LOTI-436137 format. One line per field, with one value per residue (C-alpha): chain; x, y, z. Coordinates in nm, 3 decimals, always signed. Example, Ala and Ser with C-alpha at 12.3 -4.5 7.8 and 13.67 -1.06 7.14 Angstrom:
mol c(A/A)
xx c(+1.230/+1.367)
yy c(-0.450/-0.106)
zz c(+0.780/+0.714)
% end
This chain:
mol c(A/A/A/A/A/A/A/A/A/A/A/A/A/A/A/A/A/A/A/A/A/A/A/A/A/A/A/A/A/A/A/A/A/A/A/A/A/A/A/A/A/A/A/A/A/A/A/A/A/A/A/A/A/A/A/A/A/A/A/A/A/A/A/A/A/A/A/A/A/A/A/A/A/A/A/A/A/A/A/A/A/A/A/A/A/A/A/A/A/A/A/A/A/A/A/A/A/A/A/A/A/A/A/A/A/A/A/A/A/A/A/A/A/A/A/A/A/A/A/A/A/A/A/A/A/A/A/A/A/A/A/A/A/A/A/A/A/A/A/A/A/A/A/A/A/A/A/A/A/A/A/A/A/A/A/A/A/A/A/A/A/A/A/A/A/A/A/A/A/A/A/A/A/A/A/A/A/A/A/A/A/A/A/A/A/A/A/A/A/A/A/A/A/A/A/A/A/A/A/A/A/A/A/A/A/A/A/A/A/A/A/A/A/A/A/A/A/A/A/A/A/A/A/A/A/A/A/A/A/A/A/A/A/A/A/A/A/A/A/A/A/A/A/A/A/A/A/A/A/A/A/A/A/A/A/A/A/A/A/A/A/A/A/A/A/A/A/A/A/A/A/A/A/A/A/A/A/A/A/A/A/A/A/A/A/A/A/A/A/A/A/A/A/A/A/A/A/A/A/A/A/A/A/A/A/A/A/A/A/A/A/A/A/A/A/A/A/A/A/A/A/A/A/A/A/A/A/A/A/A/A/A/A/A/A/A/A/A/A/A/A/A/A/A/A/A/A/A/A/A/A/A/A/A/A/A/A/A/A/A/A/A/A/A/A/A/A/A/A/A/A/A/A/A/A/A/A/A/A/A/A/A/A/A/A/A/A/A/A/A/A/A/A/A/A/A/A/A/A/A/A/A/A/A/A/A/A/A/A/A/A/A/A/A/A/A/A/A/A/A/A/A/A/A/A/A/A/A/A/A/A/A/A/A/A/A/A/A/A/A/A/A/A/A/A/A/A/A/A/A/A/A/A/A/A/A/A/A/A)
xx c(-2.032/-2.395/-2.523/-2.635/-2.292/-2.131/-2.373/-2.276/-1.911/-1.941/-2.087/-1.801/-1.534/-1.661/-1.612/-1.269/-1.133/-1.234/-0.910/-0.739/-0.992/-0.948/-0.567/-0.457/-0.157/+0.058/-0.005/-0.382/-0.540/-0.818/-0.591/-0.714/-0.609/-0.924/-1.279/-1.193/-1.001/-1.302/-1.600/-1.933/-2.117/-1.798/-1.594/-1.228/-1.220/-0.894/-0.726/-1.002/-1.282/-1.602/-1.967/-2.154/-2.427/-2.180/-2.304/-1.949/-1.956/-2.095/-2.129/-1.912/-2.068/-2.261/-2.158/-2.284/-2.091/-2.283/-2.135/-1.940/-2.084/-1.872/-2.059/-1.884/-1.980/-2.311/-2.202/-2.147/-1.904/-1.549/-1.188/-1.163/-1.497/-1.461/-1.117/-1.246/-1.524/-1.283/-1.054/-1.343/-1.466/-1.117/-1.002/-1.327/-1.325/-0.958/-1.012/-1.176/-1.452/-1.688/-1.848/-1.915/-2.267/-2.292/-2.332/-2.623/-2.824/-2.799/-3.145/-3.237/-3.347/-2.997/-2.910/-3.124/-3.004/-2.745/-2.559/-2.855/-3.044/-3.383/-3.301/-3.202/-3.436/-3.272/-3.526/-3.437/-3.070/-3.156/-3.376/-3.081/-2.891/-2.678/-2.652/-2.434/-2.353/-2.109/-2.193/-1.968/-1.904/-1.613/-1.564/-1.278/-1.138/-0.853/-0.588/-0.739/-1.015/-1.238/-1.358/-1.645/-1.731/-2.007/-2.087/-2.460/-2.630/-2.930/-3.125/-3.098/-3.122/-2.821/-2.480/-2.170/-1.947/-1.568/-1.299/-1.174/-1.513/-1.386/-1.032/-0.838/-0.576/-0.403/-0.567/-0.376/-0.192/-0.298/-0.092/-0.261/-0.604/-0.537/-0.395/-0.698/-0.948/-0.754/-0.710/-1.087/-1.144/-0.885/-1.061/-1.383/-1.202/-1.022/-1.345/-1.526/-1.268/-1.060/-0.746/-0.629/-0.332/-0.248/-0.412/-0.217/+0.123/+0.352/+0.550/+0.921/+1.079/+1.377/+1.325/+1.559/+1.463/+1.679/+1.863/+2.217/+2.142/+2.111/+1.864/+1.701/+1.484/+1.134/+0.826/+0.462/+0.115/-0.097/-0.322/-0.027/-0.011/+0.271/+0.557/+0.887/+1.260/+1.444/+1.774/+1.892/+2.261/+2.297/+2.425/+2.280/+2.048/+1.850/+1.653/+1.462/+1.331/+1.133/+1.263/+1.008/+0.992/+0.904/+1.240/+1.370/+1.687/+1.856/+2.185/+2.382/+2.693/+2.743/+3.098/+3.153/+3.061/+2.707/+2.679/+2.365/+2.212/+1.909/+1.783/+2.132/+2.307/+2.550/+2.474/+2.691/+2.990/+3.183/+3.379/+3.164/+2.793/+2.579/+2.241/+1.888/+1.806/+1.507/+1.423/+1.335/+0.988/+1.151/+1.310/+1.649/+1.800/+1.809/+1.916/+2.115/+2.361/+2.732/+3.016/+3.302/+3.478/+3.425/+3.102/+2.748/+2.621/+2.333/+2.410/+2.210/+2.335/+2.225/+1.975/+2.124/+2.498/+2.542/+2.753/+2.739/+2.536/+2.556/+2.629/+2.346/+2.478/+2.811/+2.795/+3.017/+2.708/+2.529/+2.279/+2.083/+1.747/+1.644/+1.285/+1.177/+0.867/+0.626/+0.710/+1.084/+1.153/+1.236/+1.382/+1.303/+1.598/+1.738/+2.018/+2.158/+2.314/+2.133/+2.054/+2.302/+2.004/+1.830/+1.554/+1.356/+1.458/+1.349/+1.572/+1.538/+1.645/+1.974/+2.050/+1.947/+1.699/+1.733/+1.476/+1.393/+1.034/+0.858/+0.833/+0.781/+1.053/+1.428/+1.491/+1.306/+1.386/+1.262/+1.072/+0.845/+0.681/+0.316/+0.217/-0.008/+0.290/+0.118/+0.236/+0.545/+0.529/+0.816/+0.912/+0.972/+1.117/+0.863/+1.034/+1.314/+1.343/+0.975/+0.877/+0.550/+0.458/+0.360/+0.237/+0.319/+0.157/+0.435/+0.255/+0.107/+0.331/+0.030/+0.134/-0.084/+0.015/-0.122/+0.006/+0.031/+0.052/+0.392/+0.684/+0.602/+0.854/+0.939/+0.602/+0.575/+0.279/+0.088/+0.073/-0.261/-0.163/-0.461/-0.262/+0.070/+0.269/+0.486/+0.682/+0.537/+0.592/+0.227/+0.174/+0.524/+0.758/+0.824/+0.575/+0.446/+0.109/-0.107/-0.326/-0.521/-0.301/-0.500/-0.413/-0.737/-0.812/-0.483/-0.438/-0.143/+0.028/+0.311/+0.315/+0.558/+0.900/+1.163/+1.179/+0.996/+1.153/+1.187/+0.887/+0.864/+0.534/+0.569/+0.458)
yy c(+0.001/+0.046/+0.392/+0.282/+0.152/+0.473/+0.680/+0.501/+0.526/+0.904/+0.924/+0.720/+0.905/+1.232/+1.079/+0.941/+1.247/+1.519/+1.489/+1.704/+1.976/+1.933/+1.921/+2.132/+2.340/+2.171/+2.278/+2.310/+2.166/+1.990/+1.703/+1.358/+1.002/+0.815/+0.896/+0.825/+1.152/+1.356/+1.488/+1.308/+1.352/+1.381/+1.140/+1.156/+1.205/+1.278/+1.386/+1.629/+1.597/+1.641/+1.651/+1.329/+1.544/+1.683/+1.582/+1.493/+1.187/+0.885/+0.522/+0.292/+0.079/-0.212/-0.540/-0.891/-1.207/-1.528/-1.872/-2.008/-2.328/-2.633/-2.760/-3.099/-3.170/-2.983/-2.812/-2.463/-2.592/-2.721/-2.599/-2.447/-2.262/-2.148/-2.007/-1.823/-1.661/-1.570/-1.393/-1.211/-1.075/-0.981/-0.798/-0.614/-0.489/-0.397/-0.192/+0.094/+0.122/-0.140/-0.241/-0.615/-0.707/-0.962/-1.307/-1.382/-1.114/-1.285/-1.387/-1.744/-1.820/-1.749/-2.117/-2.211/-1.926/-1.970/-1.720/-1.692/-1.366/-1.539/-1.739/-1.440/-1.245/-0.904/-0.737/-0.977/-0.886/-0.516/-0.560/-0.731/-0.403/-0.486/-0.251/-0.514/-0.879/-1.144/-1.496/-1.763/-2.128/-2.358/-2.680/-2.907/-2.928/-3.180/-3.062/-2.716/-2.539/-2.313/-2.027/-1.805/-1.491/-1.241/-0.900/-0.818/-0.481/-0.540/-0.223/-0.261/-0.639/-0.677/-0.841/-0.622/-0.833/-0.811/-0.989/-1.194/-1.329/-1.676/-1.777/-2.102/-2.216/-2.544/-2.774/-2.777/-2.450/-2.232/-1.939/-1.945/-1.970/-1.656/-1.466/-1.558/-1.431/-1.113/-1.042/-1.049/-0.821/-0.581/-0.575/-0.469/-0.191/-0.076/-0.054/+0.103/+0.363/+0.403/+0.277/-0.041/-0.272/-0.242/-0.564/-0.794/-0.646/-0.747/-0.555/-0.601/-0.497/-0.546/-0.761/-0.777/-1.034/-0.898/-0.573/-0.589/-0.905/-0.984/-0.794/-0.995/-0.891/-1.040/-1.015/-1.027/-1.003/-0.697/-0.907/-1.027/-1.375/-1.554/-1.388/-1.531/-1.455/-1.298/-1.313/-1.553/-1.474/-1.367/-1.022/-0.671/-0.637/-0.316/-0.074/-0.308/-0.171/-0.338/-0.368/-0.304/-0.677/-0.776/-0.862/-0.723/-0.513/-0.437/-0.327/-0.581/-0.591/-0.956/-0.881/-0.607/-0.323/-0.196/-0.342/-0.341/-0.677/-0.788/-1.109/-1.240/-1.107/-0.821/-0.509/-0.235/-0.296/+0.029/+0.122/+0.247/+0.322/+0.160/+0.231/+0.364/+0.226/+0.374/+0.224/+0.449/+0.390/+0.252/-0.028/+0.020/+0.269/+0.327/+0.610/+0.538/+0.690/+0.620/+0.745/+0.595/+0.935/+1.003/+1.203/+1.067/+1.168/+1.057/+0.871/+0.704/+0.358/+0.082/-0.162/-0.426/-0.419/-0.149/+0.082/+0.451/+0.658/+0.997/+1.175/+1.402/+1.585/+1.754/+1.895/+1.895/+1.804/+1.469/+1.383/+1.061/+0.875/+0.939/+0.874/+0.899/+1.086/+0.854/+1.015/+0.972/+1.343/+1.439/+1.302/+1.380/+1.336/+1.427/+1.678/+1.891/+2.138/+2.455/+2.406/+2.150/+1.924/+1.678/+1.834/+1.721/+1.853/+1.803/+1.809/+1.731/+1.389/+1.540/+1.700/+2.053/+2.295/+2.181/+2.327/+2.267/+2.186/+2.366/+2.127/+2.105/+2.037/+2.058/+1.690/+1.537/+1.210/+0.917/+1.086/+0.874/+1.020/+0.925/+0.729/+1.017/+1.253/+1.529/+1.444/+1.333/+1.153/+1.191/+1.142/+1.434/+1.425/+1.585/+1.555/+1.348/+1.038/+1.036/+1.079/+1.139/+1.104/+1.407/+1.450/+1.759/+1.879/+1.924/+2.211/+2.407/+2.319/+2.238/+1.990/+1.734/+1.525/+1.171/+1.002/+1.089/+0.788/+0.637/+0.699/+0.662/+0.645/+0.533/+0.562/+0.404/+0.437/+0.149/+0.115/+0.297/+0.566/+0.493/+0.342/+0.370/+0.116/+0.250/+0.144/+0.241/+0.186/+0.254/-0.105/-0.211/-0.327/-0.130/-0.310/-0.243/-0.074/+0.011/+0.321/+0.511/+0.778/+1.048/+0.889/+0.699/+0.332/+0.226/-0.150/-0.349/-0.571/-0.747/-0.902/-1.107/-1.023/-0.791/-0.475/-0.442/-0.160/+0.027/-0.117/-0.099/-0.167/-0.333/-0.104)
zz c(-1.637/-1.548/-1.462/-1.116/-1.024/-1.150/-0.942/-0.621/-0.721/-0.748/-0.398/-0.261/-0.453/-0.307/+0.036/-0.046/-0.223/+0.021/+0.223/-0.041/+0.038/+0.410/+0.408/+0.699/+0.774/+1.035/+1.392/+1.381/+1.694/+1.502/+1.399/+1.500/+1.430/+1.527/+1.632/+1.996/+2.010/+1.888/+2.081/+2.099/+1.770/+1.568/+1.355/+1.258/+0.880/+0.697/+1.020/+1.116/+1.372/+1.170/+1.275/+1.194/+1.040/+0.784/+0.439/+0.336/+0.564/+0.381/+0.459/+0.254/-0.015/+0.152/-0.008/+0.073/-0.009/-0.064/-0.003/-0.299/-0.450/-0.527/-0.833/-0.830/-0.469/-0.476/-0.155/-0.015/+0.247/+0.229/+0.261/-0.087/-0.101/+0.262/+0.185/-0.122/+0.078/+0.358/+0.111/-0.055/+0.277/+0.395/+0.083/+0.012/+0.372/+0.346/+0.030/+0.216/-0.044/+0.095/+0.420/+0.413/+0.524/+0.806/+0.653/+0.887/+0.705/+0.366/+0.236/+0.340/-0.016/-0.146/-0.095/-0.398/-0.620/-0.895/-1.112/-1.351/-1.307/-1.319/-1.003/-0.790/-0.561/-0.594/-0.365/-0.085/-0.116/-0.118/+0.190/+0.361/+0.333/+0.030/-0.265/-0.431/-0.366/-0.482/-0.590/-0.730/-0.802/-0.858/-1.051/-1.155/-1.507/-1.532/-1.282/-1.241/-1.055/-1.262/-1.041/-1.152/-0.954/-1.035/-0.891/-0.887/-0.825/-0.600/-0.674/-1.052/-1.074/-1.297/-1.323/-1.359/-1.589/-1.599/-1.798/-1.503/-1.390/-1.482/-1.385/-1.353/-1.106/-1.031/-0.777/-0.450/-0.521/-0.227/-0.348/-0.689/-0.524/-0.324/-0.620/-0.832/-0.574/-0.496/-0.867/-0.910/-0.609/-0.744/-1.082/-0.908/-0.723/-1.038/-1.239/-0.948/-0.846/-1.160/-0.989/-0.823/-0.800/-0.431/-0.313/-0.543/-0.456/-0.171/+0.090/+0.157/+0.487/+0.718/+1.029/+1.326/+1.591/+1.872/+1.929/+1.794/+1.599/+1.231/+1.017/+0.736/+0.442/+0.428/+0.209/+0.324/+0.166/+0.243/+0.470/+0.680/+0.528/+0.341/+0.528/+0.406/+0.390/+0.099/+0.290/+0.560/+0.570/+0.935/+0.839/+0.842/+0.542/+0.499/+0.283/+0.051/-0.280/-0.558/-0.912/-1.186/-1.263/-0.906/-0.748/-0.420/-0.403/-0.072/+0.082/+0.284/+0.503/+0.411/+0.289/+0.552/+0.316/+0.245/-0.106/-0.321/-0.412/-0.610/-0.449/-0.379/-0.691/-0.630/-0.837/-0.684/-0.454/-0.457/-0.143/+0.144/+0.086/-0.185/-0.027/-0.073/-0.418/-0.602/-0.942/-1.234/-1.385/-1.701/-1.495/-1.663/-1.419/-1.047/-0.820/-0.506/-0.263/-0.316/-0.095/-0.296/-0.303/+0.066/+0.069/+0.030/-0.315/-0.536/-0.858/-1.133/-1.229/-1.463/-1.315/-1.546/-1.472/-1.206/-1.423/-1.335/-1.582/-1.413/-1.087/-0.975/-0.668/-0.592/-0.242/+0.062/+0.259/+0.265/-0.012/+0.027/+0.010/-0.354/-0.466/-0.832/-0.940/-1.126/-1.462/-1.404/-1.457/-1.098/-0.776/-0.416/-0.179/+0.162/+0.214/+0.495/+0.250/+0.362/+0.728/+0.853/+0.925/+0.691/+0.480/+0.173/-0.169/-0.530/-0.838/-1.207/-1.331/-1.452/-1.114/-1.214/-1.052/-0.692/-0.455/-0.091/-0.005/+0.280/+0.572/+0.944/+1.194/+1.167/+1.090/+0.792/+0.615/+0.404/+0.117/-0.102/-0.412/-0.455/-0.771/-0.876/-0.861/-0.667/-0.313/-0.123/+0.211/+0.455/+0.821/+1.055/+1.405/+1.635/+1.973/+2.119/+1.906/+1.802/+1.439/+1.256/+0.891/+0.687/+0.331/+0.127/-0.194/-0.450/-0.624/-0.332/-0.038/+0.181/+0.449/+0.625/+0.925/+0.898/+1.219/+1.586/+1.819/+1.893/+1.659/+1.289/+1.006/+0.654/+0.480/+0.136/-0.102/-0.258/-0.636/-0.658/-0.408/-0.183/+0.102/+0.281/+0.475/+0.757/+1.064/+1.403/+1.775/+1.862/+1.974/+2.069/+1.801/+1.588/+1.364/+1.015/+0.978/+0.678/+0.655/+0.396/+0.240/+0.422/+0.757/+0.815/+0.883/+1.039/+1.082/+1.208/+0.951/+1.139/+1.484/+1.686/+1.829/+1.692/+1.486/+1.154/+0.956/+0.623/+0.435/+0.056/-0.123/-0.463/-0.746)
% end
């Protein structure tokens, strides 16, 4: 990667990583959720009102996106090229690394430029406010489109090549078109930030249209498109979780017992609870809660045939909601063993060395271990029936609150750890929302009637 691109990346990474430095002990009055709650001259950064003059506040990377050229038609307009440009703008903006330059500011002469460096007026793009810009073209080859996308650095006058600059997808396949574009955007983010993967993954959740009615499992893209059913059985289906090969597991009362299924195929149907599946990083095992002997305990079973491999907890109290660490060596879980109220604990993969994490509140649930392994997100009841989401450092015990408006529950990290999806009542619902893992840039994902619950981000 060119030195110039790395230099800008370092500036941005300083901006994006400072939340770990600013993590605050719970209860500090400086917490904020958006700039509207701060004083004039301040911005809300990582949950803290910060002076705009603070040198830690940086603008995001300005990126312009040129119109994509249909080489066969000799046109920059049309359903396919317009859709490609729409997706580029949407996903680069969503990433949190880039601010997309207004299309009206693109240089007028860009209409006669191609992907060849000698045809591009880099100074004009730089003067338009873009440090980088995207150009592309598309052409037919038999029954496929061949899409070529290039990222250019305006200040340096160069092209930043990547292995997926040219991709193919079947003509008329709208799903493949979207995947191709998002895959390229994700490659830029991965090379730029050293991590990626969130944009190409989907989110599973439980959706109940009316109170007391059926609850079905659905899947949705991270931009809110392509929402579709996994179940449509008219029963209570809940707690979706992704297998390592991209299938959705869930618990269902279809046969009047909360059995565990993987996309319609029964995996565990022991008497009483078979709930809260969490798949081991190796994909061959999963942890879940069974109450076949009367008390809720955590077991490890085979992800292939559902056979029990080991029992991890043996308590008179309730143990539930397991979440694997990314290295598969530990589990976070919920238990009321010490206090009579649910709290977050950690244990080794064999059930040994159980310890309770420091946490706020007397009622804490729904742990999710971050992909980096250094943090755990969880929900804490903060008054009445209202919950907020907190993040705790596994090594230091430092806790950061990342939500405040409405009731917020069931946070789940993206594959790269940069985002969380969660369920919130801040705008009715509850609906699903996505935020940066430090609590910033919250945006609503689901709309429409009913309750949108227990999200799980594919990873």
